[in-house]
C-alpha positions in Angstrom: 116.7 101.9 98.2 115.1 100.4 101.3 111.5 99.7 102.4 111.2 100.0 106.2 110.4 96.8 108.1 107.3 97.6 110.2 107.4 96.2 113.8 105.1 96.8 116.7 105.2 95.6 120.3 104.3 92.0 121.1 100.9 91.1 122.5 100.4 89.6 125.9 100.4 85.8 125.9 98.1 84.0 128.4 97.3 80.3 128.1 93.7 79.2 127.4 91.9 76.1 126.3 92.4 74.1 123.0 90.4 75.2 120.0 89.4 74.0 116.6 91.1 76.2 113.9 90.2 76.0 110.3 92.6 77.1 107.7 90.8 79.2 105.0 93.6 79.9 102.6 97.0 81.3 102.0 98.2 84.3 100.1 97.8 88.1 100.1 94.1 88.4 100.4 91.6 85.9 101.8 91.4 83.1 100.6 94.2 81.8 98.3 95.7 78.5 97.3 98.0 76.8 99.8 101.2 76.7 97.7 104.4 77.7 99.4 108.0 78.4 98.3 111.1 78.3 100.5 111.6 81.8 102.0 108.2 83.1 100.9 106.4 85.8 102.9 102.7 85.1 102.9 99.6 85.4 105.1 97.7 82.3 106.4 94.0 82.8 107.1 92.3 80.7 109.8 88.7 80.5 111.1 87.8 78.9 114.4 90.6 80.3 116.6 89.0 81.9 119.7 89.9 85.4 120.9 92.6 85.9 123.5 92.3 86.4 127.3 89.3 88.4 128.3 87.8 88.1 124.8 90.4 90.5 123.4 91.1 89.9 119.7 94.6 88.6 119.1 96.7 91.5 117.6 100.5 91.6 117.7 103.5 92.4 115.5 107.0 91.3 115.9 109.2 93.9 117.5 112.6 92.8 116.2 114.6 90.5 114.0 115.0 87.5 114.1 111.2 87.1 114.0 109.6 85.1 116.8 108.0 81.7 116.3 105.4 82.4 119.0 103.2 85.5 118.8 99.8 86.4 120.3 99.6 82.8 121.6 100.0 81.2 118.2 102.9 79.2 116.7 103.2 77.1 113.6 105.6 74.4 112.4 106.1 72.6 109.1 106.9 68.9 108.9 108.1 67.4 105.6 108.9 63.7 106.0 112.6 62.9 106.2 113.5 66.5 105.2 112.4 69.2 107.6 110.6 69.8 110.9 110.9 73.5 111.5 109.2 76.4 113.4 107.7 79.1 111.2 108.8 82.8 111.9 105.8 85.1 112.4 105.6 88.8 111.3 102.2 89.5 112.8 98.9 88.2 114.0 95.5 89.9 113.6 92.0 88.8 114.4 88.8 90.4 112.9 85.2 89.8 113.9 83.2 89.1 110.7 79.8 88.8 112.5 78.3 92.2 113.0 75.6 90.8 115.2 78.1 89.0 117.5 80.1 91.6 119.4 81.4 89.0 121.8 83.4 87.4 118.9 82.6 83.7 119.0 85.4 81.7 117.4 83.4 80.8 114.3 83.0 84.5 113.6 86.7 85.4 113.8 89.1 85.5 110.9 92.7 85.2 112.1 95.4 86.4 109.7 99.0 85.2 110.4 101.8 86.8 108.4 104.7 84.4 108.2 107.9 83.5 106.3 108.1 79.9 105.0 111.4 78.4 106.2 114.0 77.9 103.5 114.9 74.4 104.9 111.8 72.8 103.3 112.5 71.0 100.0 110.8 72.3 96.8 112.8 70.3 94.3 111.0 69.3 91.1 112.1 66.2 89.3 111.4 65.0 85.8 110.1 67.0 82.8 106.9 68.1 81.1 104.1 69.7 83.1 101.8 68.3 85.8 99.4 65.8 84.5 101.1 65.6 81.0 104.7 64.6 81.6 106.9 63.0 84.2 107.1 66.0 86.4 107.2 65.1 90.1 106.8 67.9 92.8 108.5 67.8 96.1 106.9 65.8 98.9 103.9 67.3 100.6 104.5 68.9 104.0 102.1 69.4 107.0 101.6 72.7 108.6 100.5 72.5 112.2 99.2 75.4 114.3 99.5 75.5 118.0 97.0 77.7 120.0 98.1 78.8 123.5 100.5 75.9 123.7 98.1 73.2 122.5 98.5 71.6 119.0 95.6 71.8 116.7 95.1 70.0 113.4 97.7 69.8 110.6 97.1 71.1 107.0 98.9 69.8 103.9 101.0 72.3 102.0 102.7 71.8 98.6 106.3 73.2 98.4 107.1 74.6 95.0 110.3 76.3 93.7 108.8 79.8 93.5 105.4 81.4 94.2 106.1 84.9 93.0 104.0 87.9 94.0 104.9 91.4 92.9 104.7 93.8 95.9 101.5 95.9 96.0 100.3 99.0 97.8 98.4 96.7 100.2 101.5 94.7 101.1 103.2 97.8 102.4 100.5 98.3 105.1 99.5 94.6 105.4 96.0 95.3 104.1 94.5 91.9 103.3 90.8 92.9 102.9 89.3 91.2 99.8 87.6 94.5 98.9 90.8 96.5 98.8 92.3 97.5 95.4 96.0 96.5 95.6 98.1 98.0 92.8 101.5 96.7 91.8 104.2 99.3 91.6 107.7 100.0 90.2 110.2 102.3 91.7 113.0 104.6 90.6 116.5 103.8 91.9 116.1 106.6 94.5 113.0 105.0 95.9 110.3 107.2 94.3 107.3 105.4 92.8 107.1 105.5 89.0 104.0 107.5 88.4 102.2 110.0 86.1 104.1 112.8 87.9 107.4 111.0 88.1 107.6 108.8 85.0 110.5 106.5 84.1 112.7 107.1 81.1 113.7 104.7 78.3 117.0 103.2 79.2 116.4 103.7 82.9 116.7 100.8 85.3 113.6 100.5 87.5 113.1 98.4 90.6 110.3 95.9 91.2 109.9 94.2 94.6 108.4 90.7 95.1 107.9 87.9 97.5 108.3 84.2 96.9 111.1 84.0 94.2 112.7 81.0 95.7 116.1 80.1 97.0 118.9 82.6 96.7 122.7 81.9 96.4 123.1 82.3 100.2 121.1 80.3 102.7 119.4 83.1 104.7 117.6 81.6 107.7 113.9 82.4 107.7 113.0 85.3 109.9 116.3 87.1 109.6 117.4 90.2 107.8 118.9 89.5 104.4 122.6 90.3 103.9 124.4 91.7 100.9 125.1 89.2 98.1 122.0 86.9 98.4 121.4 86.8 94.6 119.1 84.7 92.5 121.4 82.4 90.4 120.5 82.5 86.6 117.8 85.0 87.3 117.1 85.6 83.6 116.1 81.9 83.2 113.8 82.1 86.3 112.2 85.5 85.7 111.3 87.4 82.5 110.4 91.1 82.3 108.5 92.2 79.2 107.3 95.6 78.1 104.4 96.6 75.8 102.8 100.0 74.9 99.4 99.2 76.4 97.4 102.1 77.8 95.9 102.0 81.3 96.7 98.5 82.2 95.0 97.5 85.4 97.7 97.0 88.1 95.6 95.0 90.5 94.6 92.2 88.1 95.1 88.6 89.2 98.2 86.6 88.2 97.7 85.1 84.7 99.1 82.2 82.8 100.4 83.6 79.4 101.4 81.0 76.9 103.3 83.2 74.5 105.3 86.3 75.2 107.8 86.0 72.3 106.3 89.1 70.6 106.7 91.3 73.7 109.9 93.4 74.0 111.9 92.0 76.9 114.8 93.3 78.9 117.5 91.3 80.7 117.3 91.7 84.4 120.4 93.4 85.8 120.0 92.1 89.3 117.7 89.7 91.1 118.0 88.7 94.7 117.0 89.4 98.3 116.9 93.0 99.3 119.6 93.8 101.9 118.2 94.8 105.2 114.7 93.3 104.6 113.2 89.9 105.5 112.1 87.7 102.6 111.8 90.6 100.2 113.3 90.2 96.7 114.1 93.0 94.2 114.5 92.9 90.5 116.5 95.7 88.7 115.0 95.9 85.2 116.3 98.3 82.5 113.6 99.7 80.2 114.8 99.0 76.6 116.2 102.2 75.0 114.3 101.4 71.8 111.0 101.1 73.6 108.5 103.8 72.6 105.1 104.3 74.3 102.2 105.3 72.0 101.0 108.2 74.2 102.5 110.2 77.0 100.9 109.8 80.5 98.4 112.5 81.0 97.5 112.7 77.4 93.9 112.8 76.1 92.8 115.2 78.8 94.3 113.1 81.5 92.8 109.8 80.3 96.2 108.1 80.0 97.1 107.0 83.5 99.7 104.5 82.4 101.3 104.1 78.9 103.4 101.0 79.4 102.6 97.5 80.6 105.4 95.6 82.3 104.8 91.9 82.7 106.8 89.8 85.3 106.7 86.1 84.4 107.9 83.2 86.5 107.1 79.5 86.6 103.8 80.2 88.4 102.5 82.7 85.9 102.6 86.3 84.8 101.8 89.5 86.7 101.2 92.6 84.5 100.8 96.2 85.7 100.9 99.7 84.2 103.6 102.3 84.6 104.4 105.6 83.0 107.4 106.0 80.7 108.4 109.2 78.9 108.2 108.7 75.1 
C-alpha cells in the first residue's frame, strides 16, 4: 500500500535583511525535544523569523523529489565535527501569526514550522554499555543546526544525533497538522490500505501495517530527500522494534510516548517486515501479524457502542513505547 506524498508549488523567494530566529523545539507538535535520528522526518519550530516580502507569511511546499534545500527563503545545514556538513532537505515551510492583536505579523509573533528530513550522513553511533548517567554509554558527537534566512546565516543550535527517534504515524501527520490543540491518533492499516477501525476490524492471524518516522538507518543508504527504493530494510528489526498486544479496551491512541520497563507479560509478535516504504520519503513501515491465539475480551461496538477499541498494540524502540487502540475480531 502507498500513502501519497503531498507536494504543492514553491513560494516566491525574495532577499530581505538578516533576522534573529529562535528555535522553539523539534517534533510533531510544538514544542518537542531536539533529538534527531539519521533519516528522520520531523518538524522544526522557530520564533523570530520575519515574514517574507511585503509582509506575506512564508508558506511553501516542495513540488518534487528530491526535496529542495532552499524553500520560502529558508535553508538549514547540519555540521558534525569531522563527520558531516550537509544541507537539510525541506518538505514544507509554514508561518502562523500567534498574536491576534498584531495583524502586521511582527517577527516575535510568528511561529515558523519547517518540515525536514535529517540527513543520513550524520553519525548516531552509540559506544559503550549501560544507560546514560549509570554506565559507560557514550552518545555520538553533538552537531550544530544552522538556519539561513534569505541567504544570511543566523545562529546555530545544538542537536543530539541518536540511533532512532521513533514516531508512529498519526492522523495529524497525514495533513501536517502541528497544532498543539489537535488530537492526533495513531493508526494501523490493513494490507489493502484501509484503516483498522470499528467498521473494518482486523482479524487474529492477519498481518497489519504500522507506519512510522525515525526508525534509523536501513540496509541501503538512501540519500535524504529522495524517494525510497525497494529493499531498504531494517536489519535485525526484531531486536530494534517490539510489537506487543494486550486486550485493553478503549486505549487512548493520542497519548504521549512512554517508557515501559517491563513488557514480558504482554503477548508479542515477530515483525515480518520493517524498512523504508517504497515510493515514500523517510517513511518506514512495519508489517506485524496479530498472534492467532490472541483473544480480545469484548468485540468492538459492544456495550451499546462503548467499546471503540478492544486491543492495545504497543510499539517499543530504544526511545520508548507508543501504545494505541485498534479493533480485532474475537
